[in-house]
mmCIF file of the protein (N, C-alpha, C, O) and its ligand, coordinates in Angstrom:
data_MODEL
# 
_entry.id   MODEL 
# 
loop_
_entity.id 
_entity.type 
_entity.pdbx_number_of_molecules 
1 polymer     1 
2 non-polymer 1 
# 
_entity_poly.entity_id                      1 
_entity_poly.type                           'polypeptide(L)' 
_entity_poly.nstd_linkage                   no 
_entity_poly.nstd_monomer                   no 
_entity_poly.pdbx_seq_one_letter_code       MASATCALCGQQAESEDVPLTWVTSVEDGRKLLYCDRCARENVRNIEGKLDSVYW 
_entity_poly.pdbx_seq_one_letter_code_can   MASATCALCGQQAESEDVPLTWVTSVEDGRKLLYCDRCARENVRNIEGKLDSVYW 
_entity_poly.pdbx_strand_id                 A 
# 
loop_
_entity_poly_seq.entity_id 
_entity_poly_seq.num 
_entity_poly_seq.mon_id 
_entity_poly_seq.hetero 
1 1  MET n 
1 2  ALA n 
1 3  SER n 
1 4  ALA n 
1 5  THR n 
1 6  CYS n 
1 7  ALA n 
1 8  LEU n 
1 9  CYS n 
1 10 GLY n 
1 11 GLN n 
1 12 GLN n 
1 13 ALA n 
1 14 GLU n 
1 15 SER n 
1 16 GLU n 
1 17 ASP n 
1 18 VAL n 
1 19 PRO n 
1 20 LEU n 
1 21 THR n 
1 22 TRP n 
1 23 VAL n 
1 24 THR n 
1 25 SER n 
1 26 VAL n 
1 27 GLU n 
1 28 ASP n 
1 29 GLY n 
1 30 ARG n 
1 31 LYS n 
1 32 LEU n 
1 33 LEU n 
1 34 TYR n 
1 35 CYS n 
1 36 ASP n 
1 37 ARG n 
1 38 CYS n 
1 39 ALA n 
1 40 ARG n 
1 41 GLU n 
1 42 ASN n 
1 43 VAL n 
1 44 ARG n 
1 45 ASN n 
1 46 ILE n 
1 47 GLU n 
1 48 GLY n 
1 49 LYS n 
1 50 LEU n 
1 51 ASP n 
1 52 SER n 
1 53 VAL n 
1 54 TYR n 
1 55 TRP n 
# 
loop_
_struct_asym.id 
_struct_asym.entity_id 
A 1 
B 2 
# 
loop_
_chem_comp.id 
_chem_comp.type 
_chem_comp.mon_nstd_flag 
ALA 'L-peptide linking' y 
ARG 'L-peptide linking' y 
ASN 'L-peptide linking' y 
ASP 'L-peptide linking' y 
CYS 'L-peptide linking' y 
GLN 'L-peptide linking' y 
GLU 'L-peptide linking' y 
GLY 'peptide linking'   y 
ILE 'L-peptide linking' y 
LEU 'L-peptide linking' y 
LYS 'L-peptide linking' y 
MET 'L-peptide linking' y 
PRO 'L-peptide linking' y 
SER 'L-peptide linking' y 
THR 'L-peptide linking' y 
TRP 'L-peptide linking' y 
TYR 'L-peptide linking' y 
VAL 'L-peptide linking' y 
ZN  non-polymer         . 
# 
_pdbx_entity_nonpoly.entity_id   2 
_pdbx_entity_nonpoly.name        ? 
_pdbx_entity_nonpoly.comp_id     ZN 
# 
_pdbx_nonpoly_scheme.asym_id         B 
_pdbx_nonpoly_scheme.entity_id       2 
_pdbx_nonpoly_scheme.mon_id          ZN 
_pdbx_nonpoly_scheme.ndb_seq_num     1 
_pdbx_nonpoly_scheme.pdb_seq_num     101 
_pdbx_nonpoly_scheme.auth_seq_num    101 
_pdbx_nonpoly_scheme.pdb_mon_id      ZN 
_pdbx_nonpoly_scheme.auth_mon_id     ZN 
_pdbx_nonpoly_scheme.pdb_strand_id   A 
_pdbx_nonpoly_scheme.pdb_ins_code    . 
# 
loop_
_atom_site.group_PDB 
_atom_site.id 
_atom_site.type_symbol 
_atom_site.label_atom_id 
_atom_site.label_alt_id 
_atom_site.label_comp_id 
_atom_site.label_asym_id 
_atom_site.label_entity_id 
_atom_site.label_seq_id 
_atom_site.pdbx_PDB_ins_code 
_atom_site.Cartn_x 
_atom_site.Cartn_y 
_atom_site.Cartn_z 
_atom_site.occupancy 
_atom_site.B_iso_or_equiv 
_atom_site.pdbx_formal_charge 
_atom_site.auth_seq_id 
_atom_site.auth_comp_id 
_atom_site.auth_asym_id 
_atom_site.auth_atom_id 
_atom_site.pdbx_PDB_model_num 
ATOM   1   N  N  . MET A 1 1  ? -116.550 93.921 -59.475 1.00 0.00 ? 1   MET A N  1 
ATOM   2   C  CA . MET A 1 1  ? -115.735 93.099 -60.372 1.00 0.00 ? 1   MET A CA 1 
ATOM   3   C  C  . MET A 1 1  ? -114.848 92.158 -59.571 1.00 0.00 ? 1   MET A C  1 
ATOM   4   O  O  . MET A 1 1  ? -114.439 92.471 -58.452 1.00 0.00 ? 1   MET A O  1 
ATOM   5   N  N  . ALA A 1 2  ? -114.561 91.021 -60.149 1.00 0.00 ? 2   ALA A N  1 
ATOM   6   C  CA . ALA A 1 2  ? -113.652 90.091 -59.486 1.00 0.00 ? 2   ALA A CA 1 
ATOM   7   C  C  . ALA A 1 2  ? -112.229 90.617 -59.594 1.00 0.00 ? 2   ALA A C  1 
ATOM   8   O  O  . ALA A 1 2  ? -111.914 91.397 -60.492 1.00 0.00 ? 2   ALA A O  1 
ATOM   9   N  N  . SER A 1 3  ? -111.409 90.206 -58.716 1.00 0.00 ? 3   SER A N  1 
ATOM   10  C  CA . SER A 1 3  ? -110.025 90.657 -58.758 1.00 0.00 ? 3   SER A CA 1 
ATOM   11  C  C  . SER A 1 3  ? -109.347 90.106 -60.001 1.00 0.00 ? 3   SER A C  1 
ATOM   12  O  O  . SER A 1 3  ? -109.704 89.041 -60.504 1.00 0.00 ? 3   SER A O  1 
ATOM   13  N  N  . ALA A 1 4  ? -108.365 90.850 -60.486 1.00 0.00 ? 4   ALA A N  1 
ATOM   14  C  CA . ALA A 1 4  ? -107.663 90.451 -61.699 1.00 0.00 ? 4   ALA A CA 1 
ATOM   15  C  C  . ALA A 1 4  ? -106.887 89.169 -61.462 1.00 0.00 ? 4   ALA A C  1 
ATOM   16  O  O  . ALA A 1 4  ? -106.180 89.029 -60.463 1.00 0.00 ? 4   ALA A O  1 
ATOM   17  N  N  . THR A 1 5  ? -107.027 88.246 -62.384 1.00 0.00 ? 5   THR A N  1 
ATOM   18  C  CA . THR A 1 5  ? -106.328 86.970 -62.279 1.00 0.00 ? 5   THR A CA 1 
ATOM   19  C  C  . THR A 1 5  ? -105.548 86.712 -63.558 1.00 0.00 ? 5   THR A C  1 
ATOM   20  O  O  . THR A 1 5  ? -106.069 86.874 -64.661 1.00 0.00 ? 5   THR A O  1 
ATOM   21  N  N  . CYS A 1 6  ? -104.312 86.314 -63.401 1.00 0.00 ? 6   CYS A N  1 
ATOM   22  C  CA . CYS A 1 6  ? -103.484 86.005 -64.565 1.00 0.00 ? 6   CYS A CA 1 
ATOM   23  C  C  . CYS A 1 6  ? -104.051 84.787 -65.283 1.00 0.00 ? 6   CYS A C  1 
ATOM   24  O  O  . CYS A 1 6  ? -104.387 83.781 -64.659 1.00 0.00 ? 6   CYS A O  1 
ATOM   25  N  N  . ALA A 1 7  ? -104.153 84.896 -66.618 1.00 0.00 ? 7   ALA A N  1 
ATOM   26  C  CA . ALA A 1 7  ? -104.734 83.813 -67.410 1.00 0.00 ? 7   ALA A CA 1 
ATOM   27  C  C  . ALA A 1 7  ? -103.782 82.626 -67.511 1.00 0.00 ? 7   ALA A C  1 
ATOM   28  O  O  . ALA A 1 7  ? -104.203 81.524 -67.863 1.00 0.00 ? 7   ALA A O  1 
ATOM   29  N  N  . LEU A 1 8  ? -102.523 82.836 -67.212 1.00 0.00 ? 8   LEU A N  1 
ATOM   30  C  CA . LEU A 1 8  ? -101.555 81.760 -67.385 1.00 0.00 ? 8   LEU A CA 1 
ATOM   31  C  C  . LEU A 1 8  ? -101.224 81.054 -66.073 1.00 0.00 ? 8   LEU A C  1 
ATOM   32  O  O  . LEU A 1 8  ? -101.323 79.830 -65.985 1.00 0.00 ? 8   LEU A O  1 
ATOM   33  N  N  . CYS A 1 9  ? -100.835 81.808 -65.064 1.00 0.00 ? 9   CYS A N  1 
ATOM   34  C  CA . CYS A 1 9  ? -100.379 81.185 -63.825 1.00 0.00 ? 9   CYS A CA 1 
ATOM   35  C  C  . CYS A 1 9  ? -101.422 81.278 -62.716 1.00 0.00 ? 9   CYS A C  1 
ATOM   36  O  O  . CYS A 1 9  ? -101.252 80.676 -61.657 1.00 0.00 ? 9   CYS A O  1 
ATOM   37  N  N  . GLY A 1 10 ? -102.513 82.036 -62.951 1.00 0.00 ? 10  GLY A N  1 
ATOM   38  C  CA . GLY A 1 10 ? -103.561 82.112 -61.955 1.00 0.00 ? 10  GLY A CA 1 
ATOM   39  C  C  . GLY A 1 10 ? -103.262 83.052 -60.808 1.00 0.00 ? 10  GLY A C  1 
ATOM   40  O  O  . GLY A 1 10 ? -104.025 83.106 -59.844 1.00 0.00 ? 10  GLY A O  1 
ATOM   41  N  N  . GLN A 1 11 ? -102.181 83.785 -60.890 1.00 0.00 ? 11  GLN A N  1 
ATOM   42  C  CA . GLN A 1 11 ? -101.851 84.742 -59.834 1.00 0.00 ? 11  GLN A CA 1 
ATOM   43  C  C  . GLN A 1 11 ? -102.890 85.839 -59.783 1.00 0.00 ? 11  GLN A C  1 
ATOM   44  O  O  . GLN A 1 11 ? -103.324 86.345 -60.818 1.00 0.00 ? 11  GLN A O  1 
ATOM   45  N  N  . GLN A 1 12 ? -103.286 86.202 -58.588 1.00 0.00 ? 12  GLN A N  1 
ATOM   46  C  CA . GLN A 1 12 ? -104.303 87.229 -58.436 1.00 0.00 ? 12  GLN A CA 1 
ATOM   47  C  C  . GLN A 1 12 ? -103.672 88.539 -58.004 1.00 0.00 ? 12  GLN A C  1 
ATOM   48  O  O  . GLN A 1 12 ? -102.755 88.576 -57.183 1.00 0.00 ? 12  GLN A O  1 
ATOM   49  N  N  . ALA A 1 13 ? -104.196 89.620 -58.588 1.00 0.00 ? 13  ALA A N  1 
ATOM   50  C  CA . ALA A 1 13 ? -103.720 90.944 -58.194 1.00 0.00 ? 13  ALA A CA 1 
ATOM   51  C  C  . ALA A 1 13 ? -104.194 91.238 -56.776 1.00 0.00 ? 13  ALA A C  1 
ATOM   52  O  O  . ALA A 1 13 ? -105.198 90.696 -56.314 1.00 0.00 ? 13  ALA A O  1 
ATOM   53  N  N  . GLU A 1 14 ? -103.459 92.098 -56.104 1.00 0.00 ? 14  GLU A N  1 
ATOM   54  C  CA . GLU A 1 14 ? -103.803 92.409 -54.719 1.00 0.00 ? 14  GLU A CA 1 
ATOM   55  C  C  . GLU A 1 14 ? -105.054 93.260 -54.630 1.00 0.00 ? 14  GLU A C  1 
ATOM   56  O  O  . GLU A 1 14 ? -105.755 93.241 -53.618 1.00 0.00 ? 14  GLU A O  1 
ATOM   57  N  N  . SER A 1 15 ? -105.334 94.003 -55.684 1.00 0.00 ? 15  SER A N  1 
ATOM   58  C  CA . SER A 1 15 ? -106.512 94.842 -55.698 1.00 0.00 ? 15  SER A CA 1 
ATOM   59  C  C  . SER A 1 15 ? -107.378 94.484 -56.897 1.00 0.00 ? 15  SER A C  1 
ATOM   60  O  O  . SER A 1 15 ? -106.996 93.662 -57.731 1.00 0.00 ? 15  SER A O  1 
ATOM   61  N  N  . GLU A 1 16 ? -108.539 95.105 -56.974 1.00 0.00 ? 16  GLU A N  1 
ATOM   62  C  CA . GLU A 1 16 ? -109.415 94.851 -58.114 1.00 0.00 ? 16  GLU A CA 1 
ATOM   63  C  C  . GLU A 1 16 ? -108.884 95.487 -59.380 1.00 0.00 ? 16  GLU A C  1 
ATOM   64  O  O  . GLU A 1 16 ? -109.196 95.049 -60.487 1.00 0.00 ? 16  GLU A O  1 
ATOM   65  N  N  . ASP A 1 17 ? -108.086 96.514 -59.211 1.00 0.00 ? 17  ASP A N  1 
ATOM   66  C  CA . ASP A 1 17 ? -107.524 97.174 -60.379 1.00 0.00 ? 17  ASP A CA 1 
ATOM   67  C  C  . ASP A 1 17 ? -106.386 96.339 -60.954 1.00 0.00 ? 17  ASP A C  1 
ATOM   68  O  O  . ASP A 1 17 ? -105.623 95.708 -60.222 1.00 0.00 ? 17  ASP A O  1 
ATOM   69  N  N  . VAL A 1 18 ? -106.294 96.349 -62.250 1.00 0.00 ? 18  VAL A N  1 
ATOM   70  C  CA . VAL A 1 18 ? -105.210 95.634 -62.906 1.00 0.00 ? 18  VAL A CA 1 
ATOM   71  C  C  . VAL A 1 18 ? -103.922 96.426 -62.724 1.00 0.00 ? 18  VAL A C  1 
ATOM   72  O  O  . VAL A 1 18 ? -103.869 97.602 -63.083 1.00 0.00 ? 18  VAL A O  1 
ATOM   73  N  N  . PRO A 1 19 ? -102.891 95.809 -62.177 1.00 0.00 ? 19  PRO A N  1 
ATOM   74  C  CA . PRO A 1 19 ? -101.620 96.526 -62.000 1.00 0.00 ? 19  PRO A CA 1 
ATOM   75  C  C  . PRO A 1 19 ? -101.075 97.021 -63.334 1.00 0.00 ? 19  PRO A C  1 
ATOM   76  O  O  . PRO A 1 19 ? -101.298 96.406 -64.377 1.00 0.00 ? 19  PRO A O  1 
ATOM   77  N  N  . LEU A 1 20 ? -100.361 98.136 -63.288 1.00 0.00 ? 20  LEU A N  1 
ATOM   78  C  CA . LEU A 1 20 ? -99.844  98.725 -64.520 1.00 0.00 ? 20  LEU A CA 1 
ATOM   79  C  C  . LEU A 1 20 ? -98.873  97.795 -65.222 1.00 0.00 ? 20  LEU A C  1 
ATOM   80  O  O  . LEU A 1 20 ? -98.684  97.881 -66.435 1.00 0.00 ? 20  LEU A O  1 
ATOM   81  N  N  . THR A 1 21 ? -98.262  96.909 -64.456 1.00 0.00 ? 21  THR A N  1 
ATOM   82  C  CA . THR A 1 21 ? -97.274  96.020 -65.057 1.00 0.00 ? 21  THR A CA 1 
ATOM   83  C  C  . THR A 1 21 ? -97.915  94.825 -65.733 1.00 0.00 ? 21  THR A C  1 
ATOM   84  O  O  . THR A 1 21 ? -97.247  94.074 -66.444 1.00 0.00 ? 21  THR A O  1 
ATOM   85  N  N  . TRP A 1 22 ? -99.210  94.646 -65.513 1.00 0.00 ? 22  TRP A N  1 
ATOM   86  C  CA . TRP A 1 22 ? -99.904  93.531 -66.150 1.00 0.00 ? 22  TRP A CA 1 
ATOM   87  C  C  . TRP A 1 22 ? -100.302 93.917 -67.566 1.00 0.00 ? 22  TRP A C  1 
ATOM   88  O  O  . TRP A 1 22 ? -100.403 95.094 -67.912 1.00 0.00 ? 22  TRP A O  1 
ATOM   89  N  N  . VAL A 1 23 ? -100.523 92.889 -68.370 1.00 0.00 ? 23  VAL A N  1 
ATOM   90  C  CA . VAL A 1 23 ? -100.862 93.105 -69.780 1.00 0.00 ? 23  VAL A CA 1 
ATOM   91  C  C  . VAL A 1 23 ? -102.256 92.557 -70.046 1.00 0.00 ? 23  VAL A C  1 
ATOM   92  O  O  . VAL A 1 23 ? -102.604 91.451 -69.632 1.00 0.00 ? 23  VAL A O  1 
ATOM   93  N  N  . THR A 1 24 ? -103.038 93.358 -70.747 1.00 0.00 ? 24  THR A N  1 
ATOM   94  C  CA . THR A 1 24 ? -104.373 92.918 -71.161 1.00 0.00 ? 24  THR A CA 1 
ATOM   95  C  C  . THR A 1 24 ? -104.337 92.511 -72.626 1.00 0.00 ? 24  THR A C  1 
ATOM   96  O  O  . THR A 1 24 ? -103.829 93.243 -73.475 1.00 0.00 ? 24  THR A O  1 
ATOM   97  N  N  . SER A 1 25 ? -104.876 91.353 -72.906 1.00 0.00 ? 25  SER A N  1 
ATOM   98  C  CA . SER A 1 25 ? -104.913 90.868 -74.276 1.00 0.00 ? 25  SER A CA 1 
ATOM   99  C  C  . SER A 1 25 ? -106.313 90.369 -74.586 1.00 0.00 ? 25  SER A C  1 
ATOM   100 O  O  . SER A 1 25 ? -106.886 89.583 -73.831 1.00 0.00 ? 25  SER A O  1 
ATOM   101 N  N  . VAL A 1 26 ? -106.851 90.827 -75.691 1.00 0.00 ? 26  VAL A N  1 
ATOM   102 C  CA . VAL A 1 26 ? -108.180 90.365 -76.089 1.00 0.00 ? 26  VAL A CA 1 
ATOM   103 C  C  . VAL A 1 26 ? -108.013 89.281 -77.137 1.00 0.00 ? 26  VAL A C  1 
ATOM   104 O  O  . VAL A 1 26 ? -107.461 89.510 -78.213 1.00 0.00 ? 26  VAL A O  1 
ATOM   105 N  N  . GLU A 1 27 ? -108.496 88.107 -76.805 1.00 0.00 ? 27  GLU A N  1 
ATOM   106 C  CA . GLU A 1 27 ? -108.358 86.976 -77.722 1.00 0.00 ? 27  GLU A CA 1 
ATOM   107 C  C  . GLU A 1 27 ? -109.724 86.320 -77.897 1.00 0.00 ? 27  GLU A C  1 
ATOM   108 O  O  . GLU A 1 27 ? -110.357 85.891 -76.933 1.00 0.00 ? 27  GLU A O  1 
ATOM   109 N  N  . ASP A 1 28 ? -110.155 86.255 -79.138 1.00 0.00 ? 28  ASP A N  1 
ATOM   110 C  CA . ASP A 1 28 ? -111.457 85.655 -79.443 1.00 0.00 ? 28  ASP A CA 1 
ATOM   111 C  C  . ASP A 1 28 ? -112.573 86.336 -78.664 1.00 0.00 ? 28  ASP A C  1 
ATOM   112 O  O  . ASP A 1 28 ? -113.524 85.690 -78.223 1.00 0.00 ? 28  ASP A O  1 
ATOM   113 N  N  . GLY A 1 29 ? -112.444 87.648 -78.501 1.00 0.00 ? 29  GLY A N  1 
ATOM   114 C  CA . GLY A 1 29 ? -113.485 88.393 -77.826 1.00 0.00 ? 29  GLY A CA 1 
ATOM   115 C  C  . GLY A 1 29 ? -113.432 88.296 -76.317 1.00 0.00 ? 29  GLY A C  1 
ATOM   116 O  O  . GLY A 1 29 ? -114.233 88.924 -75.626 1.00 0.00 ? 29  GLY A O  1 
ATOM   117 N  N  . ARG A 1 30 ? -112.491 87.510 -75.793 1.00 0.00 ? 30  ARG A N  1 
ATOM   118 C  CA . ARG A 1 30 ? -112.371 87.410 -74.339 1.00 0.00 ? 30  ARG A CA 1 
ATOM   119 C  C  . ARG A 1 30 ? -111.196 88.249 -73.878 1.00 0.00 ? 30  ARG A C  1 
ATOM   120 O  O  . ARG A 1 30 ? -110.155 88.297 -74.534 1.00 0.00 ? 30  ARG A O  1 
ATOM   121 N  N  . LYS A 1 31 ? -111.373 88.909 -72.747 1.00 0.00 ? 31  LYS A N  1 
ATOM   122 C  CA . LYS A 1 31 ? -110.313 89.739 -72.208 1.00 0.00 ? 31  LYS A CA 1 
ATOM   123 C  C  . LYS A 1 31 ? -109.453 88.891 -71.278 1.00 0.00 ? 31  LYS A C  1 
ATOM   124 O  O  . LYS A 1 31 ? -109.930 88.380 -70.264 1.00 0.00 ? 31  LYS A O  1 
ATOM   125 N  N  . LEU A 1 32 ? -108.215 88.755 -71.627 1.00 0.00 ? 32  LEU A N  1 
ATOM   126 C  CA . LEU A 1 32 ? -107.309 87.957 -70.815 1.00 0.00 ? 32  LEU A CA 1 
ATOM   127 C  C  . LEU A 1 32 ? -106.270 88.855 -70.172 1.00 0.00 ? 32  LEU A C  1 
ATOM   128 O  O  . LEU A 1 32 ? -105.855 89.859 -70.751 1.00 0.00 ? 32  LEU A O  1 
ATOM   129 N  N  . LEU A 1 33 ? -105.856 88.484 -68.970 1.00 0.00 ? 33  LEU A N  1 
ATOM   130 C  CA . LEU A 1 33 ? -104.855 89.252 -68.245 1.00 0.00 ? 33  LEU A CA 1 
ATOM   131 C  C  . LEU A 1 33 ? -103.615 88.403 -68.017 1.00 0.00 ? 33  LEU A C  1 
ATOM   132 O  O  . LEU A 1 33 ? -103.707 87.207 -67.740 1.00 0.00 ? 33  LEU A O  1 
ATOM   133 N  N  . TYR A 1 34 ? -102.475 89.025 -68.134 1.00 0.00 ? 34  TYR A N  1 
ATOM   134 C  CA . TYR A 1 34 ? -101.217 88.347 -67.855 1.00 0.00 ? 34  TYR A CA 1 
ATOM   135 C  C  . TYR A 1 34 ? -100.437 89.163 -66.837 1.00 0.00 ? 34  TYR A C  1 
ATOM   136 O  O  . TYR A 1 34 ? -100.283 90.376 -66.982 1.00 0.00 ? 34  TYR A O  1 
ATOM   137 N  N  . CYS A 1 35 ? -99.951  88.493 -65.815 1.00 0.00 ? 35  CYS A N  1 
ATOM   138 C  CA . CYS A 1 35 ? -99.165  89.195 -64.805 1.00 0.00 ? 35  CYS A CA 1 
ATOM   139 C  C  . CYS A 1 35 ? -97.828  89.619 -65.403 1.00 0.00 ? 35  CYS A C  1 
ATOM   140 O  O  . CYS A 1 35 ? -97.477  89.213 -66.511 1.00 0.00 ? 35  CYS A O  1 
ATOM   141 N  N  . ASP A 1 36 ? -97.097  90.428 -64.669 1.00 0.00 ? 36  ASP A N  1 
ATOM   142 C  CA . ASP A 1 36 ? -95.859  90.975 -65.231 1.00 0.00 ? 36  ASP A CA 1 
ATOM   143 C  C  . ASP A 1 36 ? -94.898  89.877 -65.659 1.00 0.00 ? 36  ASP A C  1 
ATOM   144 O  O  . ASP A 1 36 ? -94.245  89.991 -66.696 1.00 0.00 ? 36  ASP A O  1 
ATOM   145 N  N  . ARG A 1 37 ? -94.808  88.829 -64.878 1.00 0.00 ? 37  ARG A N  1 
ATOM   146 C  CA . ARG A 1 37 ? -93.890  87.749 -65.236 1.00 0.00 ? 37  ARG A CA 1 
ATOM   147 C  C  . ARG A 1 37 ? -94.320  87.050 -66.519 1.00 0.00 ? 37  ARG A C  1 
ATOM   148 O  O  . ARG A 1 37 ? -93.529  86.899 -67.450 1.00 0.00 ? 37  ARG A O  1 
ATOM   149 N  N  . CYS A 1 38 ? -95.583  86.626 -66.557 1.00 0.00 ? 38  CYS A N  1 
ATOM   150 C  CA . CYS A 1 38 ? -96.083  85.911 -67.732 1.00 0.00 ? 38  CYS A CA 1 
ATOM   151 C  C  . CYS A 1 38 ? -96.067  86.810 -68.959 1.00 0.00 ? 38  CYS A C  1 
ATOM   152 O  O  . CYS A 1 38 ? -95.789  86.351 -70.067 1.00 0.00 ? 38  CYS A O  1 
ATOM   153 N  N  . ALA A 1 39 ? -96.363  88.084 -68.765 1.00 0.00 ? 39  ALA A N  1 
ATOM   154 C  CA . ALA A 1 39 ? -96.370  89.003 -69.889 1.00 0.00 ? 39  ALA A CA 1 
ATOM   155 C  C  . ALA A 1 39 ? -94.975  89.091 -70.493 1.00 0.00 ? 39  ALA A C  1 
ATOM   156 O  O  . ALA A 1 39 ? -94.814  89.138 -71.713 1.00 0.00 ? 39  ALA A O  1 
ATOM   157 N  N  . ARG A 1 40 ? -93.974  89.112 -69.625 1.00 0.00 ? 40  ARG A N  1 
ATOM   158 C  CA . ARG A 1 40 ? -92.615  89.212 -70.125 1.00 0.00 ? 40  ARG A CA 1 
ATOM   159 C  C  . ARG A 1 40 ? -92.252  87.950 -70.913 1.00 0.00 ? 40  ARG A C  1 
ATOM   160 O  O  . ARG A 1 40 ? -91.603  88.016 -71.957 1.00 0.00 ? 40  ARG A O  1 
ATOM   161 N  N  . GLU A 1 41 ? -92.683  86.806 -70.388 1.00 0.00 ? 41  GLU A N  1 
ATOM   162 C  CA . GLU A 1 41 ? -92.330  85.548 -71.038 1.00 0.00 ? 41  GLU A CA 1 
ATOM   163 C  C  . GLU A 1 41 ? -93.122  85.329 -72.319 1.00 0.00 ? 41  GLU A C  1 
ATOM   164 O  O  . GLU A 1 41 ? -92.670  84.630 -73.226 1.00 0.00 ? 41  GLU A O  1 
ATOM   165 N  N  . ASN A 1 42 ? -94.296  85.924 -72.387 1.00 0.00 ? 42  ASN A N  1 
ATOM   166 C  CA . ASN A 1 42 ? -95.171  85.655 -73.522 1.00 0.00 ? 42  ASN A CA 1 
ATOM   167 C  C  . ASN A 1 42 ? -95.400  86.871 -74.395 1.00 0.00 ? 42  ASN A C  1 
ATOM   168 O  O  . ASN A 1 42 ? -96.297  86.879 -75.239 1.00 0.00 ? 42  ASN A O  1 
ATOM   169 N  N  . VAL A 1 43 ? -94.583  87.908 -74.191 1.00 0.00 ? 43  VAL A N  1 
ATOM   170 C  CA . VAL A 1 43 ? -94.830  89.151 -74.929 1.00 0.00 ? 43  VAL A CA 1 
ATOM   171 C  C  . VAL A 1 43 ? -94.782  88.900 -76.427 1.00 0.00 ? 43  VAL A C  1 
ATOM   172 O  O  . VAL A 1 43 ? -95.539  89.511 -77.180 1.00 0.00 ? 43  VAL A O  1 
ATOM   173 N  N  . ARG A 1 44 ? -93.915  88.021 -76.862 1.00 0.00 ? 44  ARG A N  1 
ATOM   174 C  CA . ARG A 1 44 ? -93.816  87.763 -78.302 1.00 0.00 ? 44  ARG A CA 1 
ATOM   175 C  C  . ARG A 1 44 ? -95.069  87.064 -78.808 1.00 0.00 ? 44  ARG A C  1 
ATOM   176 O  O  . ARG A 1 44 ? -95.567  87.380 -79.888 1.00 0.00 ? 44  ARG A O  1 
ATOM   177 N  N  . ASN A 1 45 ? -95.574  86.126 -78.039 1.00 0.00 ? 45  ASN A N  1 
ATOM   178 C  CA . ASN A 1 45 ? -96.790  85.435 -78.455 1.00 0.00 ? 45  ASN A CA 1 
ATOM   179 C  C  . ASN A 1 45 ? -97.953  86.405 -78.502 1.00 0.00 ? 45  ASN A C  1 
ATOM   180 O  O  . ASN A 1 45 ? -98.748  86.390 -79.442 1.00 0.00 ? 45  ASN A O  1 
ATOM   181 N  N  . ILE A 1 46 ? -98.052  87.257 -77.476 1.00 0.00 ? 46  ILE A N  1 
ATOM   182 C  CA . ILE A 1 46 ? -99.158  88.199 -77.415 1.00 0.00 ? 46  ILE A CA 1 
ATOM   183 C  C  . ILE A 1 46 ? -99.084  89.166 -78.581 1.00 0.00 ? 46  ILE A C  1 
ATOM   184 O  O  . ILE A 1 46 ? -100.088 89.411 -79.249 1.00 0.00 ? 46  ILE A O  1 
ATOM   185 N  N  . GLU A 1 47 ? -97.903  89.718 -78.834 1.00 0.00 ? 47  GLU A N  1 
ATOM   186 C  CA . GLU A 1 47 ? -97.768  90.651 -79.945 1.00 0.00 ? 47  GLU A CA 1 
ATOM   187 C  C  . GLU A 1 47 ? -98.002  89.943 -81.270 1.00 0.00 ? 47  GLU A C  1 
ATOM   188 O  O  . GLU A 1 47 ? -98.565  90.526 -82.196 1.00 0.00 ? 47  GLU A O  1 
ATOM   189 N  N  . GLY A 1 48 ? -97.572  88.686 -81.365 1.00 0.00 ? 48  GLY A N  1 
ATOM   190 C  CA . GLY A 1 48 ? -97.803  87.946 -82.586 1.00 0.00 ? 48  GLY A CA 1 
ATOM   191 C  C  . GLY A 1 48 ? -99.277  87.790 -82.866 1.00 0.00 ? 48  GLY A C  1 
ATOM   192 O  O  . GLY A 1 48 ? -99.715  87.925 -84.008 1.00 0.00 ? 48  GLY A O  1 
ATOM   193 N  N  . LYS A 1 49 ? -100.056 87.502 -81.820 1.00 0.00 ? 49  LYS A N  1 
ATOM   194 C  CA . LYS A 1 49 ? -101.497 87.361 -82.020 1.00 0.00 ? 49  LYS A CA 1 
ATOM   195 C  C  . LYS A 1 49 ? -102.104 88.687 -82.440 1.00 0.00 ? 49  LYS A C  1 
ATOM   196 O  O  . LYS A 1 49 ? -102.964 88.732 -83.320 1.00 0.00 ? 49  LYS A O  1 
ATOM   197 N  N  . LEU A 1 50 ? -101.655 89.769 -81.810 1.00 0.00 ? 50  LEU A N  1 
ATOM   198 C  CA . LEU A 1 50 ? -102.188 91.077 -82.161 1.00 0.00 ? 50  LEU A CA 1 
ATOM   199 C  C  . LEU A 1 50 ? -101.872 91.388 -83.618 1.00 0.00 ? 50  LEU A C  1 
ATOM   200 O  O  . LEU A 1 50 ? -102.720 91.896 -84.352 1.00 0.00 ? 50  LEU A O  1 
ATOM   201 N  N  . ASP A 1 51 ? -100.644 91.077 -84.029 1.00 0.00 ? 51  ASP A N  1 
ATOM   202 C  CA . ASP A 1 51 ? -100.272 91.341 -85.402 1.00 0.00 ? 51  ASP A CA 1 
ATOM   203 C  C  . ASP A 1 51 ? -101.169 90.569 -86.358 1.00 0.00 ? 51  ASP A C  1 
ATOM   204 O  O  . ASP A 1 51 ? -101.628 91.117 -87.361 1.00 0.00 ? 51  ASP A O  1 
ATOM   205 N  N  . SER A 1 52 ? -101.418 89.315 -86.056 1.00 0.00 ? 52  SER A N  1 
ATOM   206 C  CA . SER A 1 52 ? -102.232 88.510 -86.958 1.00 0.00 ? 52  SER A CA 1 
ATOM   207 C  C  . SER A 1 52 ? -103.645 89.072 -87.053 1.00 0.00 ? 52  SER A C  1 
ATOM   208 O  O  . SER A 1 52 ? -104.295 88.968 -88.094 1.00 0.00 ? 52  SER A O  1 
ATOM   209 N  N  . VAL A 1 53 ? -104.117 89.669 -85.957 1.00 0.00 ? 53  VAL A N  1 
ATOM   210 C  CA . VAL A 1 53 ? -105.449 90.253 -85.993 1.00 0.00 ? 53  VAL A CA 1 
ATOM   211 C  C  . VAL A 1 53 ? -105.445 91.495 -86.873 1.00 0.00 ? 53  VAL A C  1 
ATOM   212 O  O  . VAL A 1 53 ? -106.340 91.680 -87.697 1.00 0.00 ? 53  VAL A O  1 
ATOM   213 N  N  . TYR A 1 54 ? -104.449 92.337 -86.699 1.00 0.00 ? 54  TYR A N  1 
ATOM   214 C  CA . TYR A 1 54 ? -104.413 93.571 -87.451 1.00 0.00 ? 54  TYR A CA 1 
ATOM   215 C  C  . TYR A 1 54 ? -104.212 93.328 -88.945 1.00 0.00 ? 54  TYR A C  1 
ATOM   216 O  O  . TYR A 1 54 ? -104.754 94.051 -89.781 1.00 0.00 ? 54  TYR A O  1 
ATOM   217 N  N  . TRP A 1 55 ? -103.441 92.318 -89.262 1.00 0.00 ? 55  TRP A N  1 
ATOM   218 C  CA . TRP A 1 55 ? -103.167 92.076 -90.668 1.00 0.00 ? 55  TRP A CA 1 
ATOM   219 C  C  . TRP A 1 55 ? -104.236 91.186 -91.284 1.00 0.00 ? 55  TRP A C  1 
ATOM   220 O  O  . TRP A 1 55 ? -104.169 90.872 -92.473 1.00 0.00 ? 55  TRP A O  1 
HETATM 221 ZN ZN . ZN  B 2 .  ? -98.940  84.934 -64.587 1.00 0.00 2 101 ZN  A ZN 1 
# 
C-alpha cells in the first residue's frame, strides 16, 4: 500500500499505517485521510458530511 497522504495538505505519514491521530472519511465511496491538523480544522465539515449521509 502507498503511504497515507492527507487529502487536504498532502502531508504524508511516516509509515504506511495511518497514525491514530489521523481521521479517515469516506466520501462518495472514496476513502480520504486527514492529518491531525486538518482533521481538527475540518472536524465539523467531516461530521456534517457523515450526518448528512446517515440522515
Ligand atoms: Zn493535512
